N, C-alpha and C positions, 0 to 999 in steps of 0.2 A: 719520883716521877711516875705518873699513871701509865699503865699499859694501855695498848690500843683497845682491848676488850673492856677495860674499866672506864672508858670515856663516857661522858654524858651522851645519850643517844643522838642528839642533834650534831654534836661534834664528831662522833664516830661516823655518822652518815656523811658529813662534809669531808672527813678525812678519807673515807673509802671512795667517795666520788672523785676526790682529788687524785688518788692513786690510780684509779682506773682511767681517768681522763688523761693523766700523764702517759700511761701505757698506750692509750689510743693515739695521742698526739705523736708518739714515737713510731708506733707500728703501721698506721695507715699511710703516712708519707713514705715509709720504707717500702711498703707494697707498691705504692705509686711509682717509685723509682723504676721498677721493672717495666711498667707501662711506658714510661719515658724512654728507657733503653730500647725496648722493642720498637716503639713507634719512630724514634729518631734515627736509629742505626740500622734497623732491619726493614722498616716500612710498615704501612698500614695493613698490608696483606698478612704478614707474619703476626702482627699484633692481633689481627682479627682471628687467626687460627688459635692463638693462645687464649683469647677471650672465649672462644667457642669451647675449647677443651676445659677451661675453668668453669664455664657455665654447666656443662654436662657433669663434670666432677662434683660440683656443688650440689646438684640435684641428687646424684648417686649417694653422696655423703648424708644428705638429709634422709633419704629412704633407709640407708643402712643403720643410721643412729636411732631411728624410730622414737625420738623424743627422750632417750635415756639421759642425756646431760641435763635436760630441764627437770626430769624426775629426780635426779640426784640432788640438784639444788634445793628443790622443795623438801624432800624427805630428810636430807641431811640437816637442813635448818630446823625441821620439826623435831627430829630425834637425836640431836647432838648430845643431849644429856642422858640418853638411854644407850649404854655401850653395846648391849646385845643387838638391839634393832639397828643401831648405827652400823655395826660391822656387817650385818645381813644386807642392808641397803647398799653399802659400798661394794661388797663382794659381788652381789648380783649385778650391779652396773658394770663392773670391770670384766667379769667372766663372760657375761652376755655380749658385751661389746667386742671382746676378743673373738668369740665364735662367729659373730656376724661379719667382722672384718675379714676373717679367713675365707668365708664363703663369697664375699664380694670381690676378692682378688680374681678368682676364676671367672665370675660372672662379667666383670668389667672388661677383662682381657678378651674374652671370646665375643663380646658384643661390640667391640670397637669398630669392626668393619661395617656393621649395620648403621652406626651413627654417621660414618663417613659417607655412606651411600645416601642417607636421608638428606644430608645437607650439601651433597655434591662437592665435598672437600676431601680429596684423596689423602692429603697430608694429615688429616685429623686422626686417622686410624693409628698411625705410629705413635702419636702423642698420647693417645688414650692407653695404649699398651704400656708405655713407659710409666704412666700414672698408676697402673693397677696395683702395684705392691704397697701403696700408701695406706690402704684401708685399715689393717689391724692397728697400726701406729696412730693414725688419726682418730679412730674411734675410741681406743683406750685412753688416749690423751684427752679427748673431749669429756669422757666420763670423769677422769681425775680432775680436770679443770672445773667441772660441776661440783666436785667435792670441795675444792678450795673456795668456790663462790658461795656454796651453802654455809660453810664455816666462817665466811667473811674474812678469810685470810688473803686480803687483797694485794699485799706486797708480793706474796708468792704467786698469786694469780697473774699479776702484772709482769713479774719476771719471766714467767713461762711464755706469755704472749710476745714479749719483746724478744726473747731468745729465738722463738720460731721465726719472727720477721727478719731478725738480723741474719740468721743462718740462711734464710731463703735469698736475701739480697746478696750476701757475700758469695754464696755458691753460684747464683745466677750470673752475677757480674764476671766471676772467674771463668765460667764455662762459655759465656758469650764472647769474652775476650779471646779464648782459645779456639773459637770457631765452631762451637756446638749449635749456634743459632737458637731458634725457638725451642728446640729440644732441650737445650741447657736450662731454660727457664722452667720447664716441666720437671727435669731432674732435680732442680732446686726445691720444688714443692715437696717431692718425695723425701729427700735427705733432710730437709728442715723439719718435716713431720716426725721422722725417726728421732732426731735430736731432741725435739720438744717433748716427745713421749718419754724418752729415757730420763730427761730432766724431771718431769712430773713424777715418774715412778720413784726416783731418788728423793724428791722433796716431800712426797706424801707418805712415805713408807712407815713413818712413826704414828700416823693418825689412826690406822685401822689394822685389823688382822683379818686375813682371808678366811672365810668359813663357808661351808656348803650347807650349814644348818638352815632349814626353812627356805632353801634356795628357790624351789618351784613356786611356793606361795608368794614369796617376796618379789620374784621376777614377774609374776602375773600382776601384782599390785603396781609395780613400776611401769610395766608395759601398758596397763590400762590407762594410767594417767598420761604416760608418754605418748600413747597413740592419739589422745586428744590434742596434745601439744603438736604432735607430728602433723595432724590434719591442718592446724592453723599455720604451721611453719611451711608445709608443702605448698599451701596456697600463697603464702607470703613469697615463697621462692618463685612461684609463677609470676607474681607481681614484679619481682626484682629481675627475673631472667627472661620473661616472655618476649620483651622487646628485642633483646640480643638474639635469642633463638629464632624469632620470626624474621628478623633482618637477615640472619644467616640462611634461612630457608628461601625467602623471596628475592634477596639481593646477593651481594658477594662478600667475600672475606674482607676486602678493602673497606666496604661500607661498615662492616662490623668494627673494623679498626677505628674509623672516624668516630663512630658512635661511642666506642669504648672510652675515648678521651673525654667526651662530654659527660658520660656516666661516671667515670672515675673522679672527675673534678666535683661533680654535684654530690657524690657520696661522702666527700670530705665533711659535709655539713652534718653527718650523722655521728661524728666523733664524740661530740658533747652529749647528745641525747642517749647514745648507746652506753656511754660511761655511766650516765645517771640511771638508766634502766638496769644495769648490772647490779645496782644497789637497791633500787625501788622494788624489784621483784621479790627478793627474800625478805626485805623490810616490810612490804605489804602483807606477806604471809604471817610474819611475826606479829605485827600490829593487829591484824584481823583476828588471829587466834587468841590474842590477849584482850580483845575488845577495846583497844586503845584508839577510839575513833578520832579524838582530837589530834593525835600524832599523825594519823593517816591523812586527815584533811590538810594539815600543814605541809606534810611531805609532798602530796600531789600538787598543791597550789604553788609551793616554792619551786618544785622541779620544773613545772611548765613555764613559770615566769622567768626563772634564771636562764632556762634554755632559750627562751625568746630573746632575752636581752643580749645573749651571745650570738645566736644564729642570724638575727636580722641585720646587724651591722656588717657581719662578714658576708652575708648574702648580697647586700648592696655593693660592697667593695668588689666582689667577684663579678657581679652583674655590670658594674660601671666599666671595668677594665678586662672583660672577658676576652676580647680579640687580642689584646696585648699579651695577656697571660698565655693563651694557647699558642700563638705564633712564636713567642719567645722560647717556650719550652720545647715545642714539637716541630716548629718550622712553618713556613707559609703554606705548605701542602695540607695542613690540618685546619685551614680557615673554615672548612665546611662543618667543623665541630662547634662553631661559635653560637649559631642560632639554636641548635638543639640544647646547648648548655643553658642559654637564657630561659628556655621553656622549662627545662628540668629543674632549674633553681626554685621556681615557684612551688612545685610539688614537693621537692625534698625538704625545703625549709618549713613549709606548713606541716608536713608529715612528721618532721623531727620534733616540732613543738607540741603538736596535738596528739601524737600517737607514740612516737619512738621513745620519748623520755619516760613515759609511764606504761610502756607496752606490755609489761608483765603484771600489771595490777589486777586484771581480771583473772588470770591464771593463779595469782597469789591468793585469791579468795575462793579458789576452787570452781571458777567458772570459765575454764578454757573453751567451753562450747561457744561462748559469746565472742571470743577472739576468732574462732573458726567462722562464725557468721559474718563478722566484719571483713575478714580477709577474703571470704568467698564472694562477697559483693564486689570487692575491689578487683578480684581476679576475673570475674565475668566481664566487668566493664573493660578491664585492661585487654583481655584477649579479643573481644569484639572490636574495640577501637583499633588495636594493632593490625588485625586482619583486614579491617576496612581501610585504614589510612596508609599503611606501609606501601602497598602496590602503587598508590597514586602520589604520595608525598615523601616517600623514602624515609630517611632517618628523622626528618622533621615530624612526620606522622607518628613515628614511634615515640618521640619525646612528648608529643601532645597526649597520646594515649596513656603513657606512664604518669604524667603530671596529673591528669584528670582522675585516674584511679587512686593515686596517693591522697589527693585532697578529699575525695569521697570517703575513703577509709578513715581519715582523720575525724571527720564530722560524725560518722557512725560510731566510731570507737569512743569518742568523748561523750556522746549521748548515752551509750550503754554504761560507761564508767560512772557517770553522775547518778544514773538510776540504780545501779547495783551496789556501789560503795556508799550511797547516800551522802555524797559530798556536793559541794557547790563550787562552780568556777566563777572567777571574777570577770564576768562578761564585759563590764564597763572598761576594765583595765585593758583587755585584749582589743576591744574596739578602738580605744584611744591610741594604742601603739600601732595598730594597723593603719589608722588614719595618718599618723605621723610618717609611717613608712611610705605610704602612697604619695604623700606630699613630696617626700625626698626623691622618689622616682620621677614624678612629674617635673620637678625642678631640674633634674639632671637632663631629661629628654629635651625639654624646652631650651634650657641654658646651653646645652651642648652645641646648638646651632651658632651661638655667638661667642662662647668662651672656650679657652683651652681645656681639653678633656681632663687632664691631670689636675689642674688647678681647681676646676669646678668640682670634680669628683671628691678630691680630698677635703675641700671646704665643706661640702655637704655632709661628708662622713663625720667631720669634727663636730659640726653643729648637732648632728643626729645623736652621736654618742653622748654629748653633753646633755642633751635633753633626756636621754634615758637615765643617766645618773641623777639628774635634777628632779625629774617628774615621775619616773616609773620604778624607782627603788626607794625603799624606806630607809630610815636611819639604821635600823637593825640589819638590813641587807648590806648597806655600805660598810657597816662595822664588821660584819662577817667576812665580806670580800677582802677588806684590809687585813684582817687577822689571818686569813688563808694565804694572802700574798706574803705577809710578814713571816709566817710559819714556813712557807716554801723557800724564802730567801735564807732563813736560818738553816734549813736542812741542806741547801746547796752549799752554804758556807762551811758547814760541818763536814760534808763530803769532800770539799776541796781541801780542808785542813787535814783530813785523814789521808788524802792522797799525798799531800806535801810531806807529812810525817813519815809516810811509808817510803 
């Protein structure tokens, strides 16, 4: 039997995407459970406080990491056959992350009151202080996760992300049950990061040896590349968090809570493209360095098309039944989240297809500066629209601003990718599937006046999915999907057999 690393490149790519997709399918819903618990049992106000603390923590983590995980992925993939340079790269990433993490503990703790004053949320200060010890564990864990990604050890990569999510949910549920409230959810983040970091240290210990040889020069090299990635990621963070932060500034924690539900559901659509990007980033670097343009063209083309064939039907389903989904999960009090969700869906689906799935491609060919330009344009649009619209339209204005910025970034990024990587996109294919999608939406909007929502929605979805398989996938695509499904069933059967024997 062939090992994973001896697979044909296309099969290895599909296998890796499948593993990371499976991990994402498990971890994102687990994280969403916390949103459901806080929203349903503690209310929109506490959910809003948690989301504000999470947004500030996410920005702080981005600054503290300064692009080291991305640099780890790139240079580990490039130097995995050179043991000396490999150990220098890994050692630099781990040691630097540890020092930065220790420094950010104090910085985050003592600045907690400042954030509480800025957003006029007194309860925010205590939550941020509870979060402060997380940085050394989260940063070292992120560097080690980059190591596994660069080596394409995706089973171990997936296991680490799943362990972190499971720990966070289990600890949070227990602490909320015992009356710790929103503080319990924050404690869950800290303890989950500790467990995840310890697991990664144990898992990766045989891959490298710590060395201080050439530490300064190696660290400069990593930080130089990482700083470019940091710039793009920082502006990406603005695009992802500006709406939440500005709602917190202009409105109330309750408004943040209502908006958090819409954002949380819309971000589910990034499970698939994020899993794909986890593989396309190191693969692009490898194909580009080997001058394998044909493989690069095929990978980009298939990544975007497969992502579209998955996201569009799911997007239609959530759009058709958005009100029923939200009120069933969170209660009637969250009906205000429905319209923002409809607006956000447009942006997140388009962004997932056009940018998220291949988001690491420009960095993979040593052009992170172009990613920076793309995200900069999106951030400028996002901030201007949020500041202009939120005071007048509330969370609906925030949703419009975010959707417009995501769509704008998608078109800019695709144009730069085509020009830089010298590839072609199948414009006709995307135009046809867009037309089919618009017809489906129009049919639902018009037909919903005369027919039962559920019957109409499911009927349109069945026809739509049938058309995708019949018209938008080739025989090769259908064969690959069938083989992946068959392989997945076999793996599950073997796992079940092992459990029964145990």
